[in-house]
C-alpha positions as CSV (number, residue, x, y, z in Angstrom):
1,M,0.0,-0.3,0.5
2,S,1.1,3.4,-0.4
3,E,1.4,6.7,1.3
4,P,-2.1,9.0,1.9
5,T,-1.4,11.4,0.2
6,R,-2.1,14.3,2.0
7,L,-3.9,18.0,1.9
8,L,-4.8,21.3,3.4
9,V,-7.0,23.7,2.6
10,V,-6.1,26.8,3.9
11,C,-7.7,30.2,4.7
12,L,-7.9,32.9,6.7
13,G,-10.2,32.0,9.8
14,N,-11.5,28.7,8.6
15,I,-15.1,28.5,8.8
16,C,-16.1,29.9,4.9
17,R,-13.7,28.4,2.8
18,S,-11.0,26.3,3.7
19,P,-13.7,23.7,5.6
20,M,-16.5,24.4,1.6
21,A,-13.2,22.9,0.4
22,E,-12.4,20.4,2.8
23,G,-16.3,19.1,2.2
24,A,-15.9,18.9,-1.2
25,L,-12.2,17.8,-1.4
26,R,-13.7,15.0,0.9
27,R,-16.8,14.0,-1.5
28,Q,-15.0,14.2,-4.9
29,L,-11.9,12.1,-3.5
30,A,-14.2,9.6,-1.6
31,E,-16.9,9.0,-5.2
32,A,-13.4,8.9,-7.1
33,G,-12.3,6.0,-4.9
34,L,-9.0,7.7,-4.0
35,D,-9.4,6.6,-0.2
36,H,-5.1,7.2,-0.2
37,V,-5.4,11.1,0.3
38,E,-6.4,13.2,3.5
39,V,-8.0,16.3,3.5
40,D,-7.9,18.7,7.0
41,S,-8.5,22.2,6.8
42,A,-7.3,25.4,8.8
43,G,-7.0,29.1,8.9
44,T,-4.3,31.2,9.8
45,G,-5.9,33.2,12.2
46,D,-6.6,32.4,15.4
47,W,-10.0,33.6,15.8
48,H,-12.4,30.7,15.2
49,V,-10.2,27.6,16.7
50,G,-12.7,24.7,18.0
51,N,-16.0,26.7,17.0
52,P,-18.2,24.8,14.1
53,P,-18.4,27.0,10.2
54,D,-20.1,29.3,9.9
55,P,-24.1,28.6,9.5
56,R,-24.1,29.9,6.4
57,A,-20.9,27.7,4.8
58,V,-22.8,23.9,6.5
59,A,-26.1,25.7,4.8
60,T,-24.7,25.9,1.6
61,A,-22.7,22.4,1.9
62,A,-25.3,20.4,3.4
63,R,-28.2,21.7,-0.2
64,H,-25.2,20.2,-2.0
65,G,-25.3,17.1,-0.2
66,V,-21.8,17.5,1.9
67,D,-23.1,18.1,5.9
68,L,-19.7,20.3,7.2
69,S,-21.6,20.4,11.2
70,G,-18.7,17.8,12.3
71,L,-16.3,20.7,11.6
72,R,-13.9,22.5,14.0
73,G,-11.8,25.5,13.5
74,R,-7.9,25.2,13.7
75,Q,-4.9,27.4,13.5
76,L,-1.8,26.8,11.3
77,T,1.1,24.8,13.1
78,T,4.1,23.9,11.8
79,A,3.5,21.0,12.5
80,D,1.6,20.7,9.3
81,Y,4.2,22.0,7.0
82,T,5.8,18.3,7.8
83,R,2.9,16.5,8.2
84,F,1.0,17.8,4.8
85,D,2.2,16.8,1.4
86,W,0.6,20.0,-0.2
87,L,-0.9,23.0,1.4
88,L,-3.4,24.8,-0.3
89,C,-4.4,27.7,0.3
90,A,-7.6,30.1,-1.3
91,D,-5.7,33.0,-2.1
92,L,-2.9,35.3,-2.7
93,Q,-3.1,36.3,1.0
94,N,-3.1,33.3,2.9
95,L,-0.1,32.1,0.7
96,A,1.8,35.2,1.3
97,D,1.0,34.8,4.4
98,V,1.4,30.2,4.6
99,R,4.7,31.2,2.6
100,A,6.0,33.7,5.0
101,R,5.3,31.3,8.1
102,R,7.0,28.6,6.2
103,P,10.0,27.0,8.8
104,A,13.7,25.5,7.8
105,E,12.1,22.0,8.0
106,A,8.9,22.0,5.7
107,T,8.7,19.5,3.2
108,A,4.4,20.0,1.8
109,G,4.0,22.2,-1.6
110,I,2.4,25.7,-0.9
111,A,0.4,26.7,-3.9
112,L,-3.5,28.2,-4.3
113,L,-5.5,25.0,-3.9
114,T,-7.4,26.7,-7.8
115,D,-4.3,27.0,-9.1
116,W,-3.0,23.0,-8.1
117,A,-6.2,22.1,-9.2
118,G,-5.9,23.7,-12.2
119,V,-8.7,26.1,-12.5
120,M,-9.0,29.5,-13.8
121,T,-10.6,31.9,-11.3
122,G,-8.7,35.2,-12.2
123,D,-6.3,35.9,-10.5
124,G,-6.6,32.3,-9.0
125,A,-8.5,33.3,-5.4
126,I,-10.8,32.3,-3.7
127,P,-13.6,35.3,-2.8
128,D,-14.1,35.3,0.8
129,P,-18.1,35.3,1.5
130,Y,-17.8,36.2,5.1
131,T,-19.4,39.8,4.8
132,G,-21.5,38.8,2.1
133,G,-25.0,36.8,1.8
134,D,-25.9,33.4,0.9
135,D,-25.3,34.0,-2.9
136,H,-22.0,34.6,-1.8
137,F,-21.3,31.3,-0.7
138,E,-22.7,30.3,-3.4
139,D,-20.5,31.3,-5.8
140,V,-17.6,30.2,-3.1
141,W,-18.8,26.4,-3.4
142,Q,-19.1,27.0,-7.3
143,V,-15.0,27.4,-7.4
144,V,-14.3,24.6,-4.5
145,E,-16.8,21.9,-6.1
146,A,-14.4,22.7,-9.7
147,A,-11.2,22.8,-7.7
148,A,-12.3,19.5,-6.6
149,R,-12.8,17.7,-9.9
150,G,-9.4,20.0,-10.9
151,A,-8.2,17.8,-7.7
152,V,-9.2,14.8,-8.5
153,R,-8.3,14.4,-11.9
154,R,-4.9,15.8,-11.0
155,L,-4.3,12.9,-8.0
156,Q,-5.5,10.4,-10.8
157,A,-3.2,11.6,-13.1
158,P,0.8,9.0,-13.0
159,H,2.3,11.5,-10.5
160,R,-1.1,11.3,-8.4
161,G,0.4,14.8,-8.1
162,D,2.8,14.6,-5.7
163,D,4.5,17.3,-8.1
164,A,4.8,21.1,-8.4
């Protein structure tokens, strides 16, 4: 049995974009039979550690058949840089923050989720829906679902998503 591929989706607070992406990825990976891929999410900030995802994120995911209710916010840790194969960021600021915190012993690749998954979104950002309405959360769901499908395609390729 091969080693699992471990993906960590990172956004600012870990209550909107990254848990939605985690849920979308888990479902798409399960449907594709990619049981060797592990997915988690985290935030660069600590404001929501231990809290469930935003109720609007939970409701949006539920409308698409994905249950986020068991997820809890956590902050990115130094250990994540060696525990995961990829730290996949929601936007350019998260990408810059994750790169700036990168310890010398880091082994994880760091990229925008959309770029890594081959999804075109303008600047590569998943827009933060936190201050918006339900329609903003639906827009984010469409992006993370597309990214999840792209991740499946990448991970089904012979290189299993391990290259840059």
